ZADO-1210 file (C-alpha; in nm, 4 decimals, padded with zeros to 6 digits):
<atoms>
<atom x="-02.4402" y="02.4346" z="-06.4627" code="UNK" pos="1"/>
<atom x="-02.1635" y="02.2346" z="-06.2954" code="UNK" pos="2"/>
<atom x="-02.2738" y="01.8855" z="-06.1927" code="UNK" pos="3"/>
<atom x="-02.1217" y="01.9086" z="-05.8443" code="UNK" pos="4"/>
<atom x="-02.3185" y="02.2256" z="-05.7791" code="UNK" pos="5"/>
<atom x="-02.6363" y="02.0565" z="-05.8971" code="UNK" pos="6"/>
<atom x="-02.5821" y="01.7606" z="-05.6627" code="UNK" pos="7"/>
<atom x="-02.5372" y="01.9889" z="-05.3631" code="UNK" pos="8"/>
<atom x="-02.8334" y="01.9490" z="-05.1299" code="UNK" pos="9"/>
<atom x="-03.0429" y="02.2573" z="-05.2014" code="UNK" pos="10"/>
<atom x="-03.3808" y="02.0837" z="-05.1967" code="UNK" pos="11"/>
<atom x="-03.6638" y="02.0614" z="-04.9490" code="UNK" pos="12"/>
<atom x="-03.8195" y="01.7505" z="-04.7956" code="UNK" pos="13"/>
<atom x="-04.0172" y="01.6827" z="-05.1122" code="UNK" pos="14"/>
<atom x="-03.6936" y="01.6836" z="-05.3172" code="UNK" pos="15"/>
<atom x="-03.7719" y="02.0050" z="-05.5069" code="UNK" pos="16"/>
<atom x="-03.4291" y="02.0852" z="-05.6394" code="UNK" pos="17"/>
<atom x="-03.3591" y="02.4577" z="-05.6503" code="UNK" pos="18"/>
<atom x="-03.0635" y="02.6227" z="-05.8178" code="UNK" pos="19"/>
<atom x="-02.9529" y="02.9268" z="-05.6183" code="UNK" pos="20"/>
<atom x="-02.7830" y="03.1234" z="-05.8921" code="UNK" pos="21"/>
<atom x="-03.0290" y="03.0685" z="-06.1738" code="UNK" pos="22"/>
<atom x="-03.3394" y="03.1058" z="-05.9648" code="UNK" pos="23"/>
<atom x="-03.5082" y="02.8131" z="-06.1379" code="UNK" pos="24"/>
<atom x="-03.6783" y="02.5338" z="-05.9497" code="UNK" pos="25"/>
<atom x="-03.7324" y="02.1754" z="-06.0584" code="UNK" pos="26"/>
<atom x="-04.0357" y="02.0588" z="-05.8627" code="UNK" pos="27"/>
<atom x="-04.1583" y="01.7062" z="-05.8020" code="UNK" pos="28"/>
<atom x="-04.5046" y="01.8382" z="-05.7158" code="UNK" pos="29"/>
<atom x="-04.5941" y="01.9632" z="-06.0654" code="UNK" pos="30"/>
<atom x="-04.9198" y="01.8685" z="-06.2438" code="UNK" pos="31"/>
<atom x="-04.9165" y="01.5419" z="-06.4332" code="UNK" pos="32"/>
<atom x="-04.9268" y="01.7132" z="-06.7721" code="UNK" pos="33"/>
<atom x="-04.6869" y="01.9938" z="-06.6779" code="UNK" pos="34"/>
<atom x="-04.4040" y="02.0846" z="-06.9097" code="UNK" pos="35"/>
<atom x="-04.0994" y="02.2925" z="-06.8274" code="UNK" pos="36"/>
<atom x="-04.0441" y="02.5954" z="-07.0489" code="UNK" pos="37"/>
<atom x="-03.6809" y="02.7136" z="-07.0233" code="UNK" pos="38"/>
<atom x="-03.5772" y="03.0805" z="-07.0516" code="UNK" pos="39"/>
<atom x="-03.5779" y="03.2195" z="-07.4033" code="UNK" pos="40"/>
<atom x="-03.2380" y="03.1856" z="-07.5646" code="UNK" pos="41"/>
<atom x="-03.1167" y="02.9569" z="-07.2860" code="UNK" pos="42"/>
<atom x="-03.0897" y="02.6375" z="-07.4887" code="UNK" pos="43"/>
<atom x="-02.7875" y="02.4171" z="-07.4606" code="UNK" pos="44"/>
<atom x="-02.6623" y="02.4913" z="-07.8115" code="UNK" pos="45"/>
<atom x="-02.7644" y="02.6512" z="-08.1374" code="UNK" pos="46"/>
<atom x="-02.5643" y="02.9704" z="-08.0926" code="UNK" pos="47"/>
<atom x="-02.8732" y="03.1866" z="-08.0386" code="UNK" pos="48"/>
<atom x="-02.8285" y="03.5433" z="-07.9195" code="UNK" pos="49"/>
<atom x="-02.9112" y="03.5786" z="-07.5499" code="UNK" pos="50"/>
<atom x="-03.1732" y="03.8399" z="-07.4644" code="UNK" pos="51"/>
<atom x="-03.1130" y="04.1112" z="-07.2058" code="UNK" pos="52"/>
<atom x="-03.1591" y="04.0090" z="-06.8474" code="UNK" pos="53"/>
<atom x="-03.4776" y="04.2143" z="-06.8050" code="UNK" pos="54"/>
<atom x="-03.6440" y="04.0307" z="-07.0956" code="UNK" pos="55"/>
<atom x="-03.5534" y="03.6794" z="-06.9851" code="UNK" pos="56"/>
<atom x="-03.8362" y="03.5076" z="-06.8009" code="UNK" pos="57"/>
<atom x="-03.7875" y="03.2473" z="-06.5313" code="UNK" pos="58"/>
<atom x="-03.8765" y="02.8855" z="-06.5928" code="UNK" pos="59"/>
<atom x="-04.2503" y="02.8349" z="-06.5618" code="UNK" pos="60"/>
<atom x="-04.4822" y="02.5369" z="-06.5680" code="UNK" pos="61"/>
<atom x="-04.7598" y="02.5173" z="-06.8276" code="UNK" pos="62"/>
<atom x="-05.0203" y="02.2485" z="-06.8757" code="UNK" pos="63"/>
<atom x="-05.0209" y="02.0242" z="-07.1765" code="UNK" pos="64"/>
<atom x="-05.3451" y="02.1735" z="-07.3045" code="UNK" pos="65"/>
<atom x="-05.2080" y="02.5291" z="-07.3068" code="UNK" pos="66"/>
<atom x="-04.8928" y="02.3979" z="-07.4674" code="UNK" pos="67"/>
<atom x="-05.0909" y="02.2389" z="-07.7511" code="UNK" pos="68"/>
<atom x="-05.2958" y="02.5565" z="-07.7987" code="UNK" pos="69"/>
<atom x="-04.9810" y="02.7646" z="-07.8318" code="UNK" pos="70"/>
<atom x="-04.8449" y="02.5118" z="-08.0810" code="UNK" pos="71"/>
<atom x="-05.1524" y="02.5330" z="-08.3023" code="UNK" pos="72"/>
<atom x="-05.1610" y="02.9130" z="-08.2943" code="UNK" pos="73"/>
<atom x="-04.7958" y="02.9606" z="-08.3849" code="UNK" pos="74"/>
<atom x="-04.6936" y="02.7330" z="-08.6731" code="UNK" pos="75"/>
<atom x="-04.4068" y="02.9544" z="-08.7847" code="UNK" pos="76"/>
<atom x="-04.2063" y="02.9115" z="-08.4634" code="UNK" pos="77"/>
<atom x="-04.3114" y="02.5542" z="-08.3992" code="UNK" pos="78"/>
<atom x="-03.9763" y="02.3901" z="-08.4592" code="UNK" pos="79"/>
<atom x="-03.7773" y="02.6393" z="-08.2516" code="UNK" pos="80"/>
<atom x="-04.0330" y="02.6454" z="-07.9707" code="UNK" pos="81"/>
<atom x="-04.0600" y="02.2669" z="-07.9390" code="UNK" pos="82"/>
<atom x="-03.6837" y="02.2331" z="-07.9425" code="UNK" pos="83"/>
<atom x="-03.6589" y="02.4590" z="-07.6385" code="UNK" pos="84"/>
<atom x="-03.9157" y="02.2741" z="-07.4253" code="UNK" pos="85"/>
<atom x="-03.8086" y="01.9983" z="-07.1869" code="UNK" pos="86"/>
<atom x="-04.0485" y="01.7406" z="-07.0447" code="UNK" pos="87"/>
<atom x="-03.9587" y="01.6881" z="-06.6794" code="UNK" pos="88"/>
<atom x="-03.9956" y="01.3111" z="-06.6852" code="UNK" pos="89"/>
<atom x="-03.7922" y="01.2719" z="-07.0011" code="UNK" pos="90"/>
<atom x="-03.4594" y="01.0831" z="-07.0204" code="UNK" pos="91"/>
<atom x="-03.2812" y="01.4184" z="-07.0503" code="UNK" pos="92"/>
<atom x="-03.4117" y="01.5210" z="-06.7096" code="UNK" pos="93"/>
<atom x="-03.3045" y="01.1864" z="-06.5652" code="UNK" pos="94"/>
<atom x="-02.9569" y="01.2247" z="-06.7022" code="UNK" pos="95"/>
<atom x="-02.9383" y="01.5724" z="-06.5513" code="UNK" pos="96"/>
<atom x="-03.0031" y="01.4192" z="-06.2063" code="UNK" pos="97"/>
<atom x="-02.7809" y="01.1130" z="-06.2583" code="UNK" pos="98"/>
<atom x="-02.5299" y="01.0338" z="-05.9837" code="UNK" pos="99"/>
<atom x="-02.2061" y="00.8728" z="-06.0928" code="UNK" pos="100"/>
<atom x="-01.9888" y="00.6510" z="-05.8766" code="UNK" pos="101"/>
<atom x="-01.7455" y="00.9400" z="-05.8473" code="UNK" pos="102"/>
<atom x="-02.0244" y="01.1663" z="-05.7214" code="UNK" pos="103"/>
<atom x="-02.1136" y="00.9047" z="-05.4635" code="UNK" pos="104"/>
<atom x="-01.7536" y="00.8726" z="-05.3449" code="UNK" pos="105"/>
<atom x="-01.6752" y="01.2424" z="-05.3282" code="UNK" pos="106"/>
<atom x="-02.0070" y="01.4015" z="-05.2277" code="UNK" pos="107"/>
<atom x="-02.2506" y="01.1633" z="-05.0626" code="UNK" pos="108"/>
<atom x="-02.0592" y="00.8893" z="-04.8834" code="UNK" pos="109"/>
<atom x="-01.8195" y="01.1264" z="-04.6965" code="UNK" pos="110"/>
<atom x="-02.1178" y="01.3017" z="-04.5390" code="UNK" pos="111"/>
<atom x="-02.2832" y="00.9728" z="-04.4469" code="UNK" pos="112"/>
<atom x="-01.9552" y="00.8379" z="-04.3079" code="UNK" pos="113"/>
<atom x="-01.9106" y="01.1373" z="-04.0777" code="UNK" pos="114"/>
<atom x="-02.2650" y="01.1039" z="-03.9482" code="UNK" pos="115"/>
<atom x="-02.2221" y="00.7317" z="-03.8816" code="UNK" pos="116"/>
<atom x="-01.8959" y="00.7971" z="-03.6967" code="UNK" pos="117"/>
<atom x="-02.0699" y="01.0515" z="-03.4710" code="UNK" pos="118"/>
<atom x="-02.3520" y="00.8096" z="-03.3947" code="UNK" pos="119"/>
<atom x="-02.1162" y="00.5223" z="-03.3127" code="UNK" pos="120"/>
<atom x="-01.8884" y="00.7205" z="-03.0832" code="UNK" pos="121"/>
<atom x="-02.1320" y="00.9404" z="-02.8921" code="UNK" pos="122"/>
<atom x="-02.2138" y="00.8496" z="-02.5343" code="UNK" pos="123"/>
<atom x="-02.5716" y="00.7353" z="-02.4617" code="UNK" pos="124"/>
<atom x="-02.6119" y="01.0419" z="-02.2386" code="UNK" pos="125"/>
<atom x="-02.4705" y="01.2855" z="-02.4962" code="UNK" pos="126"/>
<atom x="-02.6540" y="01.4531" z="-02.7810" code="UNK" pos="127"/>
<atom x="-02.4875" y="01.5461" z="-03.1084" code="UNK" pos="128"/>
<atom x="-02.6776" y="01.7701" z="-03.3469" code="UNK" pos="129"/>
<atom x="-02.7188" y="01.5692" z="-03.6677" code="UNK" pos="130"/>
<atom x="-02.9636" y="01.6303" z="-03.9516" code="UNK" pos="131"/>
<atom x="-03.1380" y="01.2956" z="-03.9780" code="UNK" pos="132"/>
<atom x="-03.3462" y="01.4361" z="-04.2635" code="UNK" pos="133"/>
<atom x="-03.0318" y="01.5053" z="-04.4643" code="UNK" pos="134"/>
<atom x="-02.8921" y="01.1569" z="-04.3933" code="UNK" pos="135"/>
<atom x="-03.2177" y="00.9975" z="-04.5051" code="UNK" pos="136"/>
<atom x="-03.2217" y="01.2177" z="-04.8164" code="UNK" pos="137"/>
<atom x="-02.8680" y="01.1087" z="-04.9090" code="UNK" pos="138"/>
<atom x="-02.9555" y="00.7406" z="-04.8598" code="UNK" pos="139"/>
<atom x="-03.2734" y="00.7827" z="-05.0625" code="UNK" pos="140"/>
<atom x="-03.0866" y="00.9373" z="-05.3556" code="UNK" pos="141"/>
<atom x="-02.8107" y="00.6751" z="-05.3493" code="UNK" pos="142"/>
<atom x="-03.0663" y="00.3950" z="-05.3629" code="UNK" pos="143"/>
<atom x="-03.2661" y="00.5623" z="-05.6391" code="UNK" pos="144"/>
<atom x="-02.9487" y="00.6061" z="-05.8437" code="UNK" pos="145"/>
<atom x="-02.8663" y="00.2330" z="-05.8253" code="UNK" pos="146"/>
<atom x="-02.5867" y="00.2615" z="-05.5688" code="UNK" pos="147"/>
<atom x="-02.7532" y="00.0388" z="-05.3069" code="UNK" pos="148"/>
<atom x="-02.4906" y="-00.2359" z="-05.3133" code="UNK" pos="149"/>
<atom x="-02.2065" y="00.0139" z="-05.2892" code="UNK" pos="150"/>
<atom x="-02.3771" y="00.1941" z="-05.0007" code="UNK" pos="151"/>
<atom x="-02.4455" y="-00.1290" z="-04.8126" code="UNK" pos="152"/>
<atom x="-02.0871" y="-00.2530" z="-04.8481" code="UNK" pos="153"/>
<atom x="-01.9469" y="00.0806" z="-04.7322" code="UNK" pos="154"/>
<atom x="-02.1787" y="00.0838" z="-04.4302" code="UNK" pos="155"/>
<atom x="-02.0813" y="-00.2692" z="-04.3269" code="UNK" pos="156"/>
<atom x="-01.7107" y="-00.1955" z="-04.3757" code="UNK" pos="157"/>
<atom x="-01.7329" y="00.1275" z="-04.1741" code="UNK" pos="158"/>
<atom x="-01.9086" y="-00.0346" z="-03.8767" code="UNK" pos="159"/>
<atom x="-01.6856" y="-00.3431" z="-03.8875" code="UNK" pos="160"/>
<atom x="-01.3765" y="-00.1224" z="-03.8740" code="UNK" pos="161"/>
<atom x="-01.5192" y="00.0629" z="-03.5747" code="UNK" pos="162"/>
<atom x="-01.5983" y="-00.2626" z="-03.3912" code="UNK" pos="163"/>
<atom x="-01.2476" y="-00.3955" z="-03.4501" code="UNK" pos="164"/>
<atom x="-01.1079" y="-00.0864" z="-03.2816" code="UNK" pos="165"/>
<atom x="-01.3543" y="-00.1257" z="-02.9927" code="UNK" pos="166"/>
<atom x="-01.2508" y="-00.4892" z="-02.9479" code="UNK" pos="167"/>
<atom x="-00.8845" y="-00.3926" z="-02.9319" code="UNK" pos="168"/>
<atom x="-00.9554" y="-00.1329" z="-02.6625" code="UNK" pos="169"/>
<atom x="-01.1627" y="-00.3854" z="-02.4676" code="UNK" pos="170"/>
<atom x="-00.8763" y="-00.6328" z="-02.4791" code="UNK" pos="171"/>
<atom x="-00.6649" y="-00.4039" z="-02.2597" code="UNK" pos="172"/>
<atom x="-00.9282" y="-00.3543" z="-01.9878" code="UNK" pos="173"/>
<atom x="-00.8402" y="-00.4915" z="-01.6390" code="UNK" pos="174"/>
<atom x="-01.0532" y="-00.7803" z="-01.5057" code="UNK" pos="175"/>
<atom x="-01.2111" y="-00.5741" z="-01.2266" code="UNK" pos="176"/>
<atom x="-01.3615" y="-00.3292" z="-01.4772" code="UNK" pos="177"/>
<atom x="-01.4078" y="-00.5613" z="-01.7743" code="UNK" pos="178"/>
<atom x="-01.7793" y="-00.6249" z="-01.7155" code="UNK" pos="179"/>
<atom x="-01.8567" y="-00.2543" z="-01.6806" code="UNK" pos="180"/>
<atom x="-01.6548" y="-00.1738" z="-01.9914" code="UNK" pos="181"/>
<atom x="-01.8269" y="-00.4433" z="-02.1972" code="UNK" pos="182"/>
<atom x="-02.1664" y="-00.3194" z="-02.0831" code="UNK" pos="183"/>
<atom x="-02.0760" y="00.0354" z="-02.1887" code="UNK" pos="184"/>
<atom x="-01.9654" y="-00.0829" z="-02.5330" code="UNK" pos="185"/>
<atom x="-02.2789" y="-00.2915" z="-02.5835" code="UNK" pos="186"/>
<atom x="-02.5118" y="-00.0135" z="-02.4651" code="UNK" pos="187"/>
<atom x="-02.3422" y="00.2465" z="-02.6821" code="UNK" pos="188"/>
<atom x="-02.3624" y="00.0278" z="-02.9913" code="UNK" pos="189"/>
<atom x="-02.7294" y="-00.0651" z="-02.9489" code="UNK" pos="190"/>
<atom x="-02.8140" y="00.3036" z="-02.8927" code="UNK" pos="191"/>
<atom x="-02.6333" y="00.3922" z="-03.2169" code="UNK" pos="192"/>
<atom x="-02.8309" y="00.1292" z="-03.4080" code="UNK" pos="193"/>
<atom x="-03.1544" y="00.2901" z="-03.2930" code="UNK" pos="194"/>
<atom x="-03.0501" y="00.5921" z="-03.5008" code="UNK" pos="195"/>
<atom x="-02.8652" y="00.4242" z="-03.7884" code="UNK" pos="196"/>
<atom x="-03.1260" y="00.1651" z="-03.8831" code="UNK" pos="197"/>
<atom x="-03.4172" y="00.4116" z="-03.9251" code="UNK" pos="198"/>
<atom x="-03.2270" y="00.6522" z="-04.1534" code="UNK" pos="199"/>
<atom x="-03.1157" y="00.3592" z="-04.3716" code="UNK" pos="200"/>
<atom x="-03.4661" y="00.2143" z="-04.3833" code="UNK" pos="201"/>
<atom x="-03.5041" y="00.2907" z="-04.7559" code="UNK" pos="202"/>
<atom x="-03.1964" y="00.0840" z="-04.8386" code="UNK" pos="203"/>
<atom x="-03.3137" y="-00.1864" z="-04.5996" code="UNK" pos="204"/>
<atom x="-03.6552" y="-00.2115" z="-04.7640" code="UNK" pos="205"/>
<atom x="-03.5570" y="-00.1963" z="-05.1300" code="UNK" pos="206"/>
<atom x="-03.2188" y="-00.3709" z="-05.1249" code="UNK" pos="207"/>
<atom x="-03.1430" y="-00.5776" z="-04.8130" code="UNK" pos="208"/>
<atom x="-03.4895" y="-00.7247" z="-04.7629" code="UNK" pos="209"/>
<atom x="-03.5686" y="-00.7543" z="-05.1335" code="UNK" pos="210"/>
<atom x="-03.2405" y="-00.8787" z="-05.2806" code="UNK" pos="211"/>
<atom x="-03.0506" y="-01.0200" z="-04.9824" code="UNK" pos="212"/>
<atom x="-03.3526" y="-01.1509" z="-04.7896" code="UNK" pos="213"/>
<atom x="-03.2083" y="-01.0198" z="-04.4653" code="UNK" pos="214"/>
<atom x="-03.2619" y="-00.7335" z="-04.2231" code="UNK" pos="215"/>
<atom x="-03.0209" y="-00.4457" z="-04.1613" code="UNK" pos="216"/>
<atom x="-03.0453" y="-00.4562" z="-03.7818" code="UNK" pos="217"/>
<atom x="-02.9802" y="-00.8315" z="-03.7759" code="UNK" pos="218"/>
<atom x="-02.6731" y="-00.7857" z="-03.9962" code="UNK" pos="219"/>
<atom x="-02.5343" y="-00.5110" z="-03.7722" code="UNK" pos="220"/>
<atom x="-02.5933" y="-00.7108" z="-03.4531" code="UNK" pos="221"/>
<atom x="-02.4129" y="-01.0064" z="-03.6114" code="UNK" pos="222"/>
<atom x="-02.1196" y="-00.7737" z="-03.6767" code="UNK" pos="223"/>
<atom x="-02.0999" y="-00.6943" z="-03.3037" code="UNK" pos="224"/>
<atom x="-02.1246" y="-01.0619" z="-03.2172" code="UNK" pos="225"/>
<atom x="-01.8479" y="-01.1541" z="-03.4605" code="UNK" pos="226"/>
<atom x="-01.6003" y="-00.8726" z="-03.3931" code="UNK" pos="227"/>
<atom x="-01.6549" y="-00.8138" z="-03.0199" code="UNK" pos="228"/>
<atom x="-01.8652" y="-01.0644" z="-02.8252" code="UNK" pos="229"/>
<atom x="-01.7231" y="-01.3863" z="-02.9682" code="UNK" pos="230"/>
<atom x="-01.3679" y="-01.2697" z="-02.9044" code="UNK" pos="231"/>
<atom x="-01.4303" y="-01.1903" z="-02.5362" code="UNK" pos="232"/>
<atom x="-01.6997" y="-01.4353" z="-02.4250" code="UNK" pos="233"/>
<atom x="-01.4426" y="-01.6777" z="-02.2806" code="UNK" pos="234"/>
<atom x="-01.3148" y="-01.3980" z="-02.0583" code="UNK" pos="235"/>
<atom x="-01.6549" y="-01.2514" z="-01.9809" code="UNK" pos="236"/>
<atom x="-01.8443" y="-01.5634" z="-01.8665" code="UNK" pos="237"/>
<atom x="-01.6023" y="-01.6577" z="-01.5823" code="UNK" pos="238"/>
<atom x="-01.6013" y="-01.2972" z="-01.4601" code="UNK" pos="239"/>
<atom x="-01.9815" y="-01.2953" z="-01.4606" code="UNK" pos="240"/>
<atom x="-01.9921" y="-01.6185" z="-01.2593" code="UNK" pos="241"/>
<atom x="-01.7486" y="-01.4784" z="-01.0060" code="UNK" pos="242"/>
<atom x="-01.9398" y="-01.1536" z="-00.9751" code="UNK" pos="243"/>
<atom x="-02.2671" y="-01.3408" z="-00.9343" code="UNK" pos="244"/>
<atom x="-02.1256" y="-01.5353" z="-00.6398" code="UNK" pos="245"/>
<atom x="-02.0415" y="-01.2131" z="-00.4519" code="UNK" pos="246"/>
<atom x="-02.3503" y="-00.9943" z="-00.3998" code="UNK" pos="247"/>
<atom x="-02.3203" y="-00.6382" z="-00.5325" code="UNK" pos="248"/>
<atom x="-01.9663" y="-00.6818" z="-00.6594" code="UNK" pos="249"/>
<atom x="-02.1179" y="-00.5643" z="-00.9883" code="UNK" pos="250"/>
<atom x="-02.4365" y="-00.3620" z="-01.0003" code="UNK" pos="251"/>
<atom x="-02.7446" y="-00.5817" z="-01.0635" code="UNK" pos="252"/>
<atom x="-02.8535" y="-00.3582" z="-01.3525" code="UNK" pos="253"/>
<atom x="-02.5156" y="-00.4076" z="-01.5211" code="UNK" pos="254"/>
<atom x="-02.5304" y="-00.7843" z="-01.4701" code="UNK" pos="255"/>
<atom x="-02.8801" y="-00.7974" z="-01.6169" code="UNK" pos="256"/>
<atom x="-02.7798" y="-00.5815" z="-01.9156" code="UNK" pos="257"/>
<atom x="-02.4759" y="-00.7921" z="-02.0021" code="UNK" pos="258"/>
<atom x="-02.6421" y="-01.1309" z="-01.9572" code="UNK" pos="259"/>
<atom x="-02.9545" y="-01.0399" z="-02.1550" code="UNK" pos="260"/>
<atom x="-02.7350" y="-00.8789" z="-02.4215" code="UNK" pos="261"/>
<atom x="-02.5274" y="-01.1942" z="-02.4601" code="UNK" pos="262"/>
<atom x="-02.8392" y="-01.4065" z="-02.4822" code="UNK" pos="263"/>
<atom x="-02.9850" y="-01.1759" z="-02.7491" code="UNK" pos="264"/>
<atom x="-02.6658" y="-01.2081" z="-02.9541" code="UNK" pos="265"/>
<atom x="-02.6205" y="-01.5826" z="-02.9168" code="UNK" pos="266"/>
<atom x="-02.8833" y="-01.7884" z="-02.7287" code="UNK" pos="267"/>
<atom x="-02.6528" y="-02.0904" z="-02.7542" code="UNK" pos="268"/>
<atom x="-02.4225" y="-01.9250" z="-02.4994" code="UNK" pos="269"/>
<atom x="-02.6741" y="-01.9949" z="-02.2197" code="UNK" pos="270"/>
<atom x="-02.5496" y="-02.3545" z="-02.1621" code="UNK" pos="271"/>
<atom x="-02.2066" y="-02.2104" z="-02.0770" code="UNK" pos="272"/>
<atom x="-02.3542" y="-02.0798" z="-01.7487" code="UNK" pos="273"/>
<atom x="-02.7145" y="-02.2020" z="-01.7141" code="UNK" pos="274"/>
<atom x="-02.7478" y="-02.0997" z="-01.3482" code="UNK" pos="275"/>
<atom x="-02.6310" y="-01.7471" z="-01.4308" code="UNK" pos="276"/>
<atom x="-02.8511" y="-01.7038" z="-01.7368" code="UNK" pos="277"/>
<atom x="-03.1563" y="-01.8499" z="-01.5600" code="UNK" pos="278"/>
<atom x="-03.1462" y="-01.5654" z="-01.3092" code="UNK" pos="279"/>
<atom x="-03.2127" y="-01.3092" z="-01.5812" code="UNK" pos="280"/>
<atom x="-03.3690" y="-01.5075" z="-01.8683" code="UNK" pos="281"/>
<atom x="-03.6892" y="-01.7042" z="-01.8070" code="UNK" pos="282"/>
<atom x="-03.7205" y="-02.0704" z="-01.9043" code="UNK" pos="283"/>
<atom x="-03.3507" y="-02.1284" z="-01.9516" code="UNK" pos="284"/>
<atom x="-03.3458" y="-02.4344" z="-01.7280" code="UNK" pos="285"/>
<atom x="-03.5274" y="-02.7475" z="-01.8484" code="UNK" pos="286"/>
<atom x="-03.8756" y="-02.8056" z="-01.7045" code="UNK" pos="287"/>
<atom x="-03.8992" y="-02.9832" z="-01.3682" code="UNK" pos="288"/>
<atom x="-03.9925" y="-03.3489" z="-01.3717" code="UNK" pos="289"/>
<atom x="-04.1972" y="-03.5229" z="-01.1052" code="UNK" pos="290"/>
<atom x="-03.9080" y="-03.7543" z="-01.0300" code="UNK" pos="291"/>
<atom x="-03.6957" y="-03.4514" z="-00.9335" code="UNK" pos="292"/>
<atom x="-03.9298" y="-03.3234" z="-00.6598" code="UNK" pos="293"/>
<atom x="-03.7564" y="-03.5165" z="-00.3759" code="UNK" pos="294"/>
<atom x="-03.4264" y="-03.3708" z="-00.4866" code="UNK" pos="295"/>
<atom x="-03.5605" y="-03.0140" z="-00.4748" code="UNK" pos="296"/>
<atom x="-03.7191" y="-03.0825" z="-00.1336" code="UNK" pos="297"/>
<atom x="-03.3808" y="-03.1963" z="-00.0024" code="UNK" pos="298"/>
<atom x="-03.2191" y="-02.8803" z="-00.1351" code="UNK" pos="299"/>
<atom x="-03.4858" y="-02.6703" z="00.0373" code="UNK" pos="300"/>
<atom x="-03.4265" y="-02.8458" z="00.3713" code="UNK" pos="301"/>
<atom x="-03.0547" y="-02.7951" z="00.3334" code="UNK" pos="302"/>
<atom x="-03.1050" y="-02.4223" z="00.2712" code="UNK" pos="303"/>
<atom x="-03.3258" y="-02.3905" z="00.5794" code="UNK" pos="304"/>
<atom x="-03.0640" y="-02.5665" z="00.7894" code="UNK" pos="305"/>
<atom x="-02.7886" y="-02.3343" z="00.6662" code="UNK" pos="306"/>
<atom x="-03.0004" y="-02.0290" z="00.7426" code="UNK" pos="307"/>
<atom x="-03.0755" y="-02.1596" z="01.0914" code="UNK" pos="308"/>
<atom x="-02.7062" y="-02.2181" z="01.1622" code="UNK" pos="309"/>
<atom x="-02.6299" y="-01.8646" z="01.0506" code="UNK" pos="310"/>
<atom x="-02.8664" y="-01.7117" z="01.3053" code="UNK" pos="311"/>
<atom x="-03.1937" y="-01.6913" z="01.1141" code="UNK" pos="312"/>
<atom x="-03.4453" y="-01.8200" z="01.3707" code="UNK" pos="313"/>
<atom x="-03.7859" y="-01.9351" z="01.2535" code="UNK" pos="314"/>
<atom x="-03.9432" y="-01.8963" z="01.5996" code="UNK" pos="315"/>
<atom x="-04.1828" y="-02.1298" z="01.7748" code="UNK" pos="316"/>
<atom x="-04.4127" y="-02.2663" z="01.5050" code="UNK" pos="317"/>
<atom x="-04.6378" y="-02.4480" z="01.7581" code="UNK" pos="318"/>
<atom x="-04.7909" y="-02.1294" z="01.8926" code="UNK" pos="319"/>
<atom x="-05.0009" y="-01.8625" z="01.7342" code="UNK" pos="320"/>
<atom x="-04.8646" y="-01.5203" z="01.6598" code="UNK" pos="321"/>
<atom x="-04.8620" y="-01.2816" z="01.9556" code="UNK" pos="322"/>
<atom x="-05.0975" y="-01.0413" z="01.7818" code="UNK" pos="323"/>
<atom x="-05.3717" y="-01.3021" z="01.7577" code="UNK" pos="324"/>
<atom x="-05.6158" y="-01.3616" z="02.0431" code="UNK" pos="325"/>
<atom x="-05.7023" y="-01.7155" z="02.1484" code="UNK" pos="326"/>
</atoms>
């Protein structure tokens, strides 16, 4: 059987690999002592004469006890019979399922790359039909076949390349729409991570957390910070300050999304605009000291005076409200 055909995904969710043409099934849910008895005359070599199709039986599972009984009852064909049997957890079975680097490059990674591209480019309001089960299955097999490092490097390179393209497109946005465009990019990327991180959870658990002592989501958010946010923060912060000074120049939800997103990426950006960040992030400003109370009282009186000059009348505070009876 051709190796490429064997690596084609023809299994179920329990990874029971089934070969379409031969009709045989290699199951992971077999009994512990189960042995696989191949079709008679179907050995890999030996030059035996193949039996007619109607006499050839399909591969069946037998227990170890029945296997030993058949061995003791048939001494004459012991050597030929034992040579034809294949234990499913033997090295030969492992080699049959082995994935080479070439298999990874030509069969598995192209499918994963296409799925990642769809997830990164789809709009948050759109829905693209993707088999998350198949993506997870591919990741699982790559990790089990010792291709974790290769898979991780390819994933990081793919997303970094996408973010570089996004940053270039953002560079050409006009100032009046820059905040909205940045918010769209940030929202789209975080929505994609909500799908990418779960399907790569097996690699995250058994490679990134174990060997690199990191987390996949943190690594991918750092990629966005490095390739997009850090390159445009000097342009974005002044635009946010200007928009904050003019009510409803930018939608409040967009302002909140961008400011909280920047703070999540780099909390040390808050001192660049503490008044702006304090409107959306609690406890940004330092705690108030008792010595500062007169200063805040003066600011409050100044605000009341400005409101009064602009036509906001407080009314006569010496009298009760008209609705109350004396």
